[in-house]
C-alpha positions as CSV (number, residue, x, y, z in Angstrom):
1,M,80.0,23.2,42.0
2,S,79.9,19.5,41.1
3,L,81.7,17.2,43.4
4,S,83.2,14.4,41.3
5,R,85.6,11.6,41.8
6,P,86.6,8.5,39.8
7,H,84.4,5.5,40.3
8,A,86.3,2.3,41.1
9,H,85.4,-1.1,39.9
10,P,82.5,-2.4,42.1
11,G,84.5,-5.4,43.2
12,A,87.7,-3.5,43.9
13,R,89.2,-3.5,47.3
14,P,89.2,0.0,48.9
15,T,92.2,2.2,48.8
16,S,92.9,5.3,50.7
17,R,95.1,8.4,50.2
18,P,97.8,9.5,52.7
19,R,96.2,11.0,55.8
20,A,96.3,14.8,55.8
21,P,97.2,16.0,59.3
22,W,94.3,18.4,59.6
23,V,91.8,15.6,59.1
24,D,92.9,13.8,62.3
25,T,93.0,17.2,64.1
26,A,89.4,17.9,63.0
27,K,88.4,14.4,64.3
28,G,90.1,15.3,67.6
29,I,88.3,18.6,67.9
30,S,85.0,16.8,67.3
31,I,85.4,14.1,69.9
32,L,86.9,16.6,72.5
33,L,83.8,18.8,72.1
34,V,81.5,15.7,72.4
35,V,83.2,14.6,75.6
36,L,83.1,18.1,77.2
37,L,79.4,18.3,76.3
38,H,78.5,14.9,77.8
39,T,80.6,15.6,80.9
40,S,78.9,18.9,81.6
41,L,75.5,17.3,81.1
42,W,76.1,14.2,83.2
43,L,77.7,16.2,86.1
44,R,74.6,18.3,86.2
45,Q,72.7,15.0,86.9
46,A,75.0,14.7,89.9
47,D,73.6,18.1,91.2
48,M,76.7,20.1,90.1
49,D,76.2,23.8,90.1
50,R,75.2,25.2,86.8
51,I,78.2,26.7,84.9
52,P,77.1,29.5,82.5
53,A,80.4,29.4,80.7
54,F,80.0,25.7,79.7
55,S,76.4,26.2,78.7
56,A,77.6,29.0,76.4
57,L,80.5,26.9,75.1
58,N,78.2,23.9,74.3
59,T,75.7,26.1,72.6
60,A,78.3,27.9,70.6
61,F,79.8,24.7,69.2
62,E,76.6,22.7,68.7
63,D,76.6,23.5,64.9
64,L,80.3,22.5,64.6
65,R,80.4,19.2,66.5
66,M,78.2,16.8,64.5
67,P,78.5,18.4,61.0
68,L,82.3,18.2,61.3
69,F,82.2,14.7,62.8
70,F,80.0,13.3,60.0
71,A,82.0,15.1,57.4
72,M,85.3,13.6,58.6
73,S,83.5,10.2,58.7
74,G,82.5,10.8,55.0
75,L,86.1,11.5,54.0
76,F,87.2,8.1,55.3
77,A,84.1,6.4,54.0
78,A,84.8,7.1,50.3
79,K,86.8,3.9,50.0
80,W,83.9,1.9,51.5
81,L,81.4,3.2,49.0
82,T,83.2,1.4,46.1
83,A,84.6,-1.6,48.0
84,G,83.3,-5.0,47.2
85,W,80.2,-6.1,49.2
86,G,82.1,-8.9,50.7
87,D,84.9,-6.7,52.0
88,F,82.4,-4.1,53.2
89,L,80.2,-6.5,55.1
90,R,83.1,-8.5,56.5
91,T,85.1,-5.6,57.8
92,K,83.4,-2.2,58.1
93,A,79.7,-3.2,58.6
94,S,80.5,-6.1,61.0
95,L,82.7,-3.8,63.1
96,L,80.1,-1.0,63.4
97,V,77.2,-3.4,64.1
98,W,79.2,-5.4,66.6
99,V,80.4,-2.4,68.7
100,F,77.0,-0.8,68.5
101,L,75.3,-3.8,70.0
102,L,78.1,-4.8,72.4
103,W,78.7,-1.4,74.0
104,Q,75.1,-1.0,74.9
105,I,75.8,-3.3,77.8
106,P,77.7,-0.6,79.7
107,V,75.1,1.9,78.6
108,I,72.4,-0.3,80.2
109,A,74.6,-0.6,83.3
110,Y,75.3,3.1,83.8
111,R,71.7,4.1,83.1
112,I,70.4,1.7,85.8
113,I,73.1,2.5,88.3
114,G,73.0,6.2,87.6
115,G,69.3,6.2,87.8
116,H,69.5,4.9,91.4
117,L,72.4,7.0,92.5
118,L,72.2,10.4,90.8
119,P,69.4,12.8,91.6
120,G,69.0,14.2,88.1
121,M,68.7,10.9,86.3
122,V,65.4,9.1,85.6
123,H,65.0,5.9,87.6
124,T,65.0,2.9,85.2
125,D,65.0,-0.9,85.5
126,L,66.7,-3.8,83.8
127,G,63.6,-4.8,81.9
128,T,63.1,-1.3,80.4
129,Q,66.7,-1.1,79.3
130,L,66.7,-4.6,77.8
131,E,63.6,-3.7,75.8
132,T,65.4,-0.6,74.6
133,W,68.4,-2.7,73.6
134,A,66.2,-5.2,71.7
135,W,64.7,-2.4,69.7
136,S,68.0,-0.5,69.1
137,P,68.6,-1.8,65.5
138,L,65.4,0.0,64.5
139,R,65.3,2.7,67.2
140,A,68.7,3.8,68.2
141,N,69.1,5.7,71.5
142,A,71.7,7.2,73.7
143,E,75.1,8.3,72.4
144,L,75.6,5.2,70.3
145,W,73.1,6.5,67.7
146,F,76.1,7.8,65.8
147,L,77.2,4.3,64.9
148,W,73.7,3.3,63.8
149,A,73.5,6.4,61.6
150,L,76.9,5.6,60.1
151,V,75.8,2.2,59.0
152,L,72.7,3.6,57.3
153,F,74.8,6.3,55.7
154,L,77.3,3.8,54.3
155,L,74.5,1.6,53.0
156,A,72.7,4.6,51.4
157,G,76.0,5.8,49.9
158,R,76.7,2.4,48.3
159,L,73.2,2.0,47.0
160,L,73.3,5.5,45.5
161,Q,76.6,5.1,43.7
162,K,75.1,5.2,40.2
163,V,73.1,8.3,41.0
164,P,74.8,11.5,39.8
165,T,76.6,13.3,42.7
166,G,74.6,16.5,42.1
167,W,71.3,14.8,42.6
168,V,72.5,12.9,45.7
169,V,74.1,16.0,47.4
170,G,71.2,18.2,46.4
171,S,68.6,15.8,47.8
172,A,70.6,15.4,51.0
173,A,70.8,19.2,51.4
174,A,67.0,19.5,50.9
175,L,66.4,16.8,53.5
176,S,68.7,18.6,55.9
177,V,66.9,21.9,55.4
178,V,63.5,20.4,55.9
179,W,64.5,18.2,58.9
180,S,66.5,20.9,60.8
181,G,64.2,23.7,59.8
182,L,60.8,22.1,60.2
183,V,60.9,18.8,62.1
184,W,63.3,19.8,64.9
185,P,61.3,23.1,65.7
186,G,58.1,21.1,65.9
187,A,56.3,21.7,62.6
188,T,55.1,18.1,62.8
189,G,53.0,18.9,65.8
190,L,55.3,17.2,68.2
191,E,57.9,19.0,70.2
192,G,61.5,17.8,69.9
193,G,61.5,15.7,73.1
194,E,58.2,14.0,72.1
195,L,59.4,13.2,68.6
196,R,62.7,11.9,69.9
197,H,60.9,9.6,72.4
198,L,58.7,8.3,69.6
199,V,61.2,7.5,66.9
200,G,64.5,7.3,68.9
201,T,67.5,9.5,68.9
202,G,69.0,8.0,65.8
203,L,66.1,8.7,63.5
204,Y,65.5,12.0,65.1
205,E,69.0,13.2,64.5
206,A,70.4,11.4,61.4
207,P,68.4,12.9,58.5
208,A,69.9,16.4,59.2
209,Y,73.4,15.1,59.0
210,F,73.4,12.8,55.9
211,L,74.4,15.8,53.7
212,F,77.7,16.3,55.5
213,F,78.6,12.6,55.3
214,I,77.7,12.0,51.7
215,A,79.1,15.3,50.4
216,A,82.5,14.6,52.0
217,A,82.4,11.0,50.8
218,R,81.5,11.8,47.2
219,G,83.8,14.8,47.1
220,S,86.6,13.3,49.2
221,S,89.4,14.0,46.7
222,W,88.0,17.4,45.8
223,M,87.7,18.4,49.5
224,R,91.2,17.3,50.4
225,D,92.7,19.0,47.4
226,G,90.7,22.2,47.9
227,V,91.7,22.5,51.5
228,A,95.3,22.0,50.6
229,R,95.2,24.8,47.9
230,V,93.9,27.4,50.3
231,P,96.7,29.2,52.2
232,Q,96.8,28.7,56.0
233,T,96.5,32.4,56.6
234,V,93.1,32.4,54.8
235,W,92.0,29.4,56.9
236,A,93.1,31.3,60.0
237,A,91.0,34.3,59.0
238,V,88.0,32.0,58.4
239,A,88.5,30.3,61.8
240,V,88.7,33.6,63.6
241,G,85.7,34.9,61.7
242,W,83.6,31.9,62.6
243,L,84.6,32.0,66.2
244,V,83.7,35.7,66.5
245,A,80.5,35.6,64.5
246,F,79.0,32.3,65.7
247,A,80.8,31.2,68.9
248,W,81.1,34.7,70.5
249,F,78.2,36.7,69.1
250,G,75.9,33.8,68.5
251,A,74.9,34.8,64.9
252,F,71.3,33.9,63.9
253,E,70.6,32.6,67.5
254,D,67.2,34.3,67.5
255,Q,66.2,33.0,64.1
256,R,67.0,29.3,64.6
257,D,63.4,28.3,64.4
258,Q,63.2,29.7,60.9
259,P,63.5,27.1,58.0
260,G,67.1,27.0,56.6
261,V,68.8,28.9,59.5
262,V,70.0,25.8,61.4
263,F,71.2,24.3,58.1
264,L,73.1,27.5,57.2
265,C,74.7,27.5,60.7
266,Q,75.7,23.9,60.4
267,V,77.3,24.4,57.0
268,C,79.2,27.4,58.5
269,G,80.1,25.2,61.5
270,E,81.7,22.5,59.3
271,I,83.7,25.2,57.4
272,G,84.7,26.8,60.7
273,G,85.8,23.4,62.1
274,I,87.9,22.7,59.1
275,A,89.4,26.1,59.2
276,L,90.2,25.7,62.9
277,A,91.8,22.3,62.3
278,V,94.0,23.6,59.5
279,S,95.0,26.7,61.5
280,L,96.0,24.6,64.5
281,Q,98.7,23.0,62.4
282,R,100.8,26.0,63.2
283,I,100.6,25.2,66.9
284,R,102.4,21.9,66.9
285,P,101.7,20.7,70.4
286,A,98.0,21.3,70.2
287,A,97.8,19.9,66.6
288,R,99.7,16.7,67.6
289,A,97.6,16.1,70.7
290,L,94.3,16.6,68.9
291,A,95.5,14.5,65.9
292,F,96.5,11.7,68.3
293,L,93.1,11.8,69.8
294,G,91.6,11.9,66.3
295,R,93.4,8.7,65.5
296,H,92.0,6.9,68.5
297,T,88.4,8.2,68.8
298,L,86.5,4.9,68.7
299,E,87.6,3.7,72.2
300,V,87.0,7.2,73.6
301,Y,83.6,7.5,72.0
302,L,82.5,4.1,73.2
303,S,83.7,4.4,76.8
304,H,83.6,8.0,77.8
305,T,80.0,8.3,79.0
306,T,80.2,5.3,81.2
307,I,83.4,6.6,82.8
308,V,81.9,10.1,83.3
309,V,78.8,8.7,85.0
310,A,81.0,6.5,87.2
311,L,83.1,9.5,88.3
312,A,80.0,11.7,88.7
313,S,78.5,9.1,91.0
314,V,81.7,9.0,93.1
315,L,81.7,12.8,93.4
316,Y,78.1,12.9,94.4
317,L,78.1,10.1,96.9
318,T,81.2,11.5,98.7
319,G,79.6,15.0,98.8
320,S,82.6,16.4,97.0
321,P,82.9,20.2,97.1
322,L,84.3,20.0,93.5
323,L,80.7,19.9,92.3
324,A,80.1,23.4,93.7
325,A,81.3,26.8,92.5
326,P,84.1,27.9,92.0
327,W,85.5,24.4,91.4
328,A,82.7,23.1,89.1
329,A,84.2,24.4,85.9
330,W,87.5,22.8,86.6
331,T,85.8,19.6,87.6
332,V,84.2,19.4,84.1
333,V,87.6,19.7,82.5
334,A,89.2,17.3,84.8
335,V,86.5,14.6,84.5
336,A,86.5,15.0,80.7
337,L,90.3,14.6,80.5
338,A,90.1,11.7,82.8
339,A,87.5,10.0,80.7
340,I,89.6,10.6,77.6
341,A,92.7,9.2,79.2
342,L,91.0,6.2,80.6
343,G,89.3,5.6,77.2
344,L,92.7,5.6,75.5
345,L,94.2,3.2,78.1
346,L,91.2,0.9,77.6
347,G,91.7,1.1,73.8
348,R,95.4,0.2,74.3
349,A,94.6,-2.8,76.5
350,A,91.7,-4.0,74.4
351,R,93.3,-3.6,71.0
352,G,92.8,-6.8,69.0
353,T,90.1,-8.1,71.3
354,W,86.4,-8.5,70.8
355,L,85.8,-5.3,72.7
356,L,86.9,-3.2,69.7
357,E,86.5,-5.6,66.8
358,P,84.0,-8.4,66.0
359,P,84.9,-12.1,66.6
360,A,86.4,-13.9,63.7
361,V,83.2,-15.9,63.1
362,L,81.3,-12.6,62.4
363,R,83.9,-11.4,60.0
364,R,83.7,-14.6,58.0
365,W,79.9,-15.0,57.5
366,P,79.4,-12.1,55.1
367,G,81.8,-13.7,52.7
368,S,79.0,-16.0,51.6
369,L,77.0,-13.0,50.4
370,R,79.7,-11.8,48.0
371,Q,78.2,-13.6,45.0
372,A,74.8,-12.1,45.8
373,F,76.1,-8.5,45.3
374,E,79.1,-8.8,43.0
375,S,79.3,-10.0,39.5
376,P,81.7,-13.0,39.1
377,A,85.3,-11.9,38.7
378,S,87.4,-13.0,35.8
379,P,90.1,-15.6,36.6
380,A,92.8,-12.9,36.4
381,T,90.9,-10.6,38.7
382,S,90.1,-13.4,41.1
383,A,93.8,-14.5,41.3
384,S,95.0,-11.0,41.8
385,S,92.5,-10.3,44.6
386,H,93.8,-13.3,46.5
387,S,97.5,-12.6,46.0
388,P,99.5,-12.0,49.2
389,A,100.2,-8.4,48.2
390,T,96.5,-7.6,47.8
391,S,95.5,-9.5,51.0
392,A,98.1,-7.6,53.0
393,A,96.6,-4.3,51.8
394,S,93.1,-5.3,53.0
395,P,91.9,-2.5,55.3
396,H,90.8,-3.1,58.8
397,S,90.9,-0.3,61.3
398,P,89.0,-1.1,64.5
399,V,89.9,2.0,66.4
400,S,88.8,4.9,64.3
401,P,85.3,6.3,64.9
402,V,85.3,8.7,62.1
403,D,86.8,5.9,60.1
404,T,84.0,4.4,61.9
405,G,82.5,8.8,65.6
406,S,80.1,10.5,67.8
407,P,77.4,12.1,69.0
408,S,76.3,15.0,70.6
409,P,73.3,16.2,72.4
410,R,72.2,19.7,72.3
411,T,72.3,21.6,75.5
412,T,69.4,23.9,76.2
413,T,67.1,22.0,73.8
414,A,68.0,18.6,75.2
415,R,69.0,17.0,72.0
416,R,70.8,14.0,73.4
């Protein structure tokens, strides 16, 4: 089926539709799963007892986390694919690039400190981490690769605006099938870990997920309207079916190294995630909590790993019994919730500061590039674009990662 949507004037300012509640819930589900995954992985570096239940949980939801996260990013990115280049560079691009570079400072800190304190972490030094940071625009690593990929996806989406949707989505699907079905399993002659080390986490992960981003961005209206037309009872049945088939029984788990199987599981994971988000609207407290988290994911995404490593270090250095069974599972949940809560508090305290949005000077410089990308506007258009009403509607949302995120390593296959 063709995914079509009206094309806005290339110099138009982006507009957005009212937010559907399930979209924020889906974002909340994604970031919650990401935080739980990272928490369980980093607590293992603190010599925590292995928890089979969390290993199974992380494996069960690995095909839902990132496809759903990138799809929700695409829904909110539709407006930026048609925005003027000046608006895009001054607001969206500058935000993503700024936080990507700035928040690698705490990443460097926790990797150095954790490497000295936690038995499961690789020892590293400042020079190595600074070299990694310097190469990060070309070779993204750690959990911040999601922001790097999002910038590339947005640029690709803008440059492909004149290409028919069918060609774009079809090509992205083919890339996803090849990447997840051949490159990840090692058909290149390099195992996953070797290839990741060679090209960086961003380039290793991103090609498999471009489909979910661009399909949602190109078919934003179609997707929202389609979800709204399907009764909630049908979505509930789909959610239960996905949970039983994939999360419980691990459908296709033994065939994941076959071309196209991971791609199929990821498509089903995205559909299952949407179904779960829509179905949860009937459970008001859960839906509201997840939607709140979904509206504030950037600060949680940026800060949660640093907080988790800090808490894990404290637990390890104090010899806490909470790292041993039977408390370990509850410790994962408690640390994950603490990281989310502290991330939200940080976001509240840092709102409007350079921690979550670029300095004014960086928001101004791309304006000089407007003429290089946009055709000169007519006097009427120019006047209307600078009117108070239009200026007031200019979008700038510094605390929304899907409107910006996040990442997520695999568990047993060490995709992180």
